[in-house]
C-alpha positions as CSV (number, residue, x, y, z in Angstrom):
1,M,87.8,193.5,94.9
2,S,84.2,195.2,94.9
3,T,82.4,195.4,98.3
4,T,79.5,193.1,96.0
5,T,82.1,190.6,95.7
6,R,84.2,190.7,99.3
7,I,80.3,190.3,101.2
8,L,79.8,187.6,98.4
9,T,83.0,185.9,99.1
10,G,82.6,185.9,103.0
11,T,79.1,184.8,102.7
12,L,80.2,181.6,100.9
13,A,83.2,181.3,103.3
14,G,80.6,181.2,105.9
15,A,78.8,178.6,104.0
16,M,81.4,176.4,104.1
17,L,82.3,176.9,107.4
18,V,79.0,176.1,108.9
19,A,78.6,173.2,105.9
20,G,82.0,172.0,107.6
21,S,80.8,172.3,111.0
22,A,77.5,170.3,110.3
23,Q,79.4,167.6,108.4
24,A,82.0,167.0,111.8
25,D,78.9,167.2,114.0
26,R,77.6,164.5,111.9
27,S,80.2,162.5,111.4
28,E,79.8,162.0,115.5
29,W,76.4,160.6,114.4
30,P,75.5,156.6,114.6
31,E,75.6,154.7,111.3
32,S,72.1,153.2,112.3
33,F,69.4,153.1,114.7
34,T,67.1,151.0,116.3
35,V,63.8,151.6,118.3
36,G,62.4,149.6,120.4
37,T,58.7,149.4,120.1
38,A,56.8,146.4,121.9
39,S,54.6,143.2,119.9
40,Q,52.7,143.9,116.9
41,G,49.2,144.3,117.0
42,G,50.1,147.1,119.7
43,T,50.0,150.4,119.4
44,Y,53.8,151.2,120.1
45,F,54.9,149.1,117.2
46,V,52.5,151.4,114.6
47,Y,54.0,154.4,116.1
48,G,57.5,153.6,117.0
49,S,58.2,151.5,113.6
50,G,56.7,154.9,111.8
51,W,58.6,157.2,113.8
52,A,61.8,155.0,113.2
53,N,60.9,155.3,109.4
54,L,60.3,159.4,109.3
55,I,63.4,159.4,111.1
56,A,65.8,157.3,108.5
57,D,63.9,159.0,105.6
58,E,64.2,162.6,106.8
59,L,68.1,162.5,108.7
60,G,69.4,159.9,105.9
61,V,70.2,157.6,108.6
62,S,69.7,153.5,107.9
63,G,67.1,152.8,111.3
64,G,64.2,150.9,111.7
65,G,61.4,149.7,114.8
66,E,62.0,146.2,116.3
67,V,59.9,144.4,117.9
68,T,60.6,144.0,122.2
69,G,58.8,143.5,125.3
70,G,57.9,146.9,125.6
71,P,58.6,149.7,127.9
72,N,60.4,147.7,130.4
73,Q,62.8,145.8,128.2
74,N,63.3,148.9,126.2
75,L,64.5,150.8,129.5
76,A,66.8,148.0,129.2
77,L,68.2,147.8,126.1
78,V,68.9,151.9,125.3
79,H,70.3,151.7,128.8
80,T,72.7,149.3,127.8
81,G,73.4,150.6,124.0
82,E,71.8,147.3,122.8
83,L,69.1,150.0,121.0
84,A,69.9,153.7,120.2
85,L,66.0,154.5,120.9
86,G,62.9,153.4,122.5
87,L,59.2,154.2,123.6
88,T,58.4,154.1,127.3
89,T,55.8,154.5,130.1
90,M,56.6,156.9,132.9
91,G,55.7,153.9,135.4
92,P,58.1,151.9,134.6
93,A,60.8,154.7,133.4
94,A,60.3,156.0,137.5
95,E,61.4,152.3,138.6
96,A,64.2,151.4,136.1
97,L,65.8,154.8,137.5
98,A,65.7,153.5,140.9
99,G,67.2,150.0,140.0
100,Q,63.6,148.4,140.5
101,S,63.2,147.2,137.1
102,P,61.8,143.4,136.9
103,L,64.5,142.9,134.4
104,A,67.5,144.4,136.4
105,P,66.4,144.4,140.1
106,G,69.2,146.6,141.8
107,V,70.7,148.2,138.7
108,P,69.7,151.9,138.3
109,M,69.0,152.4,134.7
110,D,70.6,156.5,134.4
111,N,71.4,156.0,130.8
112,V,68.2,156.5,129.3
113,C,66.9,160.2,128.5
114,A,63.6,161.6,127.7
115,L,63.3,162.7,124.3
116,F,59.8,164.2,123.9
117,P,55.7,163.2,125.0
118,M,54.0,160.4,122.8
119,Y,50.3,160.4,124.1
120,E,48.6,158.9,127.4
121,T,48.4,155.1,127.4
122,P,44.6,154.2,129.0
123,F,44.3,151.1,130.7
124,S,41.1,149.3,128.6
125,I,39.6,145.8,129.4
126,T,38.2,144.2,125.9
127,T,36.0,141.1,125.8
128,L,33.2,138.9,123.3
129,A,29.7,140.4,124.0
130,D,28.4,137.3,124.1
131,S,31.0,136.4,127.2
132,G,28.1,138.4,129.8
133,I,31.0,140.4,130.9
134,E,29.7,144.3,131.2
135,S,31.4,145.2,133.8
136,I,34.8,144.5,135.9
137,S,32.3,143.2,138.7
138,D,31.2,140.8,135.7
139,I,34.7,138.7,135.6
140,P,34.0,135.4,136.5
141,D,36.7,134.2,139.2
142,G,39.4,131.9,137.2
143,A,38.7,133.9,134.1
144,T,41.9,134.0,131.7
145,I,43.0,136.9,130.9
146,G,45.7,138.1,128.5
147,F,48.1,140.6,130.0
148,G,50.3,141.4,126.9
149,P,53.9,140.8,126.6
150,A,55.1,140.0,130.0
151,A,57.2,142.6,131.5
152,S,54.9,145.1,129.2
153,T,53.2,148.1,131.3
154,S,50.2,146.5,130.7
155,D,51.4,143.2,132.2
156,T,53.4,145.1,135.1
157,Y,50.4,147.4,136.4
158,F,47.2,145.5,134.5
159,P,47.4,142.1,137.4
160,K,48.0,144.4,140.3
161,I,45.0,146.6,139.4
162,L,42.5,143.8,138.4
163,E,43.7,142.7,142.0
164,E,43.2,145.6,144.0
165,L,39.8,145.8,142.5
166,G,39.0,142.3,143.7
167,V,39.4,140.3,140.7
168,D,40.6,136.4,140.7
169,F,42.0,135.1,137.3
170,E,44.5,133.4,135.2
171,R,47.5,135.3,133.5
172,R,48.1,134.9,129.9
173,N,51.1,136.9,128.4
174,G,51.6,137.3,124.3
175,G,51.6,139.7,121.5
176,W,48.2,141.9,121.0
177,N,47.6,140.2,118.1
178,D,48.0,136.6,119.3
179,L,45.7,137.4,122.2
180,G,42.9,139.1,120.3
181,G,43.0,135.6,118.7
182,Q,43.0,133.7,121.4
183,L,39.9,135.9,122.5
184,Q,38.0,135.3,119.6
185,D,38.7,131.8,119.7
186,G,37.2,131.5,122.9
187,L,40.6,130.4,124.7
188,I,40.8,133.5,126.7
189,D,38.2,135.2,128.6
190,V,39.4,139.0,128.4
191,I,42.2,141.3,127.6
192,A,43.6,144.0,129.7
193,F,45.0,146.3,127.5
194,A,47.2,149.1,128.2
195,A,48.0,150.7,124.7
196,G,47.4,153.8,123.1
197,I,44.3,154.4,121.4
198,P,42.7,153.5,119.3
199,V,44.7,149.8,119.9
200,P,45.2,148.2,116.6
201,A,44.1,144.6,117.7
202,V,40.8,145.9,119.5
203,S,40.1,147.9,115.8
204,Q,40.2,144.7,114.2
205,L,38.2,142.3,116.9
206,E,35.2,144.9,116.4
207,V,35.4,144.4,112.6
208,Q,35.3,140.6,112.9
209,T,33.3,140.2,115.8
210,D,31.3,141.7,118.6
211,V,33.0,143.2,121.5
212,N,32.4,144.8,124.5
213,I,34.9,147.6,125.9
214,I,34.6,147.8,129.6
215,E,35.1,150.8,131.5
216,F,35.9,151.6,135.2
217,T,32.9,152.8,137.2
218,E,33.7,156.0,138.7
219,A,34.7,154.5,142.3
220,E,36.8,152.0,140.9
221,Q,38.7,154.5,139.2
222,Q,39.5,156.4,142.2
223,Q,40.4,153.7,144.0
224,I,43.0,152.6,141.4
225,I,44.0,156.6,141.2
226,D,44.5,156.5,145.0
227,A,47.0,153.0,144.8
228,F,49.1,153.6,141.7
229,P,50.8,156.5,139.4
230,V,48.2,157.0,136.8
231,S,45.6,159.6,136.3
232,A,41.8,159.8,135.1
233,F,41.2,159.4,131.0
234,Q,38.0,159.3,129.2
235,I,38.3,156.6,126.1
236,P,36.3,159.0,123.3
237,A,33.2,157.1,122.3
238,S,35.0,157.7,118.5
239,T,37.8,156.1,119.5
240,Y,36.0,152.6,118.6
241,Q,32.7,151.8,116.5
242,T,31.7,150.0,119.7
243,L,31.4,152.6,121.6
244,E,28.5,154.8,121.9
245,E,29.9,157.2,124.9
246,D,33.1,157.9,126.6
247,A,34.2,155.0,128.6
248,R,36.0,155.9,131.9
249,A,39.7,154.5,132.3
250,V,43.0,155.6,134.0
251,S,45.9,156.2,131.9
252,M,50.0,156.6,132.2
253,W,52.4,159.1,130.1
254,N,54.6,157.4,127.7
255,F,57.8,159.3,126.1
256,T,60.2,158.5,123.3
257,I,63.7,157.9,125.0
258,G,67.1,157.7,123.7
259,G,70.9,157.1,124.9
260,C,71.8,159.4,127.3
261,D,75.3,159.2,125.2
262,L,73.4,159.8,122.0
263,P,75.4,162.9,119.7
264,E,73.8,165.9,121.0
265,D,73.2,166.9,117.3
266,F,71.8,163.5,116.6
267,V,69.3,164.2,119.1
268,Y,68.3,167.9,118.3
269,E,67.4,166.9,114.6
270,I,65.4,163.9,116.0
271,T,63.5,166.3,118.1
272,K,63.2,169.1,116.0
273,L,62.1,166.6,113.0
274,S,59.3,165.2,115.5
275,M,58.2,168.3,117.1
276,E,57.9,170.7,114.0
277,N,56.2,168.0,111.8
278,N,53.0,166.8,113.8
279,D,51.0,166.1,110.9
280,R,53.1,164.0,109.9
281,M,53.5,162.3,113.4
282,R,50.0,161.9,113.4
283,D,49.8,159.9,110.1
284,I,51.6,157.3,111.6
285,H,49.1,156.9,114.2
286,R,46.5,159.4,115.4
287,S,47.6,159.4,119.0
288,A,50.6,161.1,118.2
289,Q,48.1,164.4,118.1
290,F,49.4,164.5,121.9
291,S,53.0,164.3,120.6
292,V,53.8,168.3,121.4
293,P,56.2,170.0,123.6
294,E,53.3,171.4,125.6
295,N,53.2,168.1,127.3
296,I,57.1,168.0,128.2
297,K,56.1,168.7,131.7
298,Y,54.1,165.2,132.5
299,N,57.9,163.9,132.2
300,T,58.8,164.2,136.0
301,V,61.2,161.1,136.4
302,L,64.1,161.1,133.4
303,P,66.6,163.9,132.2
304,F,66.0,165.1,129.1
305,H,68.6,164.6,126.9
306,P,71.0,167.5,125.7
307,G,69.9,167.6,122.4
308,A,66.5,168.0,123.0
309,V,67.1,170.4,125.8
310,R,68.4,172.8,123.0
311,W,65.6,172.3,120.9
312,Y,63.1,173.3,123.5
313,E,64.6,175.9,124.9
314,E,65.5,177.5,121.0
315,N,61.6,178.0,120.8
316,G,60.8,178.8,124.6
317,Y,60.0,175.7,126.2
318,E,61.7,175.5,130.3
319,I,63.5,172.4,131.1
320,P,63.5,172.5,134.9
321,E,67.5,172.3,136.0
322,D,67.1,169.2,137.9
323,Q,65.9,167.5,134.5
324,K,68.8,168.5,132.5
325,L,72.3,166.4,132.5
């Protein structure tokens, strides 16, 4: 056997071993997967459904997005294994890990691991322009306010935020598209959104009617930062046709999550696909411009899945030891 033949034979054998190993690893993957999103008309639904399709198309595994109640429910469904993947926000994640989820009080949801950062969720308020409401202090006593799906991030935190600011209101829950229709029909007075921007329901509303997007005053913003796990945020004027200048808000970070018991190679490939193709992620929703590995530092709550840790460390990103399983 010539030297060249030996090299080719060895290379082919090595390739077959690699292929066999990959096939063995892939045989442990789930046959299908579902991503928990939130209600239609919100950013979670658009982002999560598009991300699920990207994974399915590129990795050859059947999967898709599912309408859910949002971050709190996604945490619970991923923890129990009813969903493989989901989207959540850091505030609800901290409560769930501590056993303080409103959906399962006393049950620490410790089978939930972080994969990668998504974007910040701004808390913003929208009314009809003819309502006369141009600031938070203008919201009349007893106003009916839509807070999104029950137990969502918006429904969990926004009522407390407005109570902190002295607003007296009647609470209304529902999907974002439904609440947008109710606002347009005069059935509610205000929608308090906690969703990635641009919020599809707001973009749709401002095409159909004149709206006001209400910002926090500096004093209101600082008061809320002091009272809740949020940070300062500016909604860029370019986000909506209605805005003439940046709008002051507060925000909370979102991360994709998966069951900690998902196969390591499966999560590695998902993380690799998501972190190495930001242009395709931005095609799903433009908020994905923030879905980059540099933002892993904003998860200070959940452990990272071993598959995600492997990709980050291979690419020079450090994961603190206390955030590894």
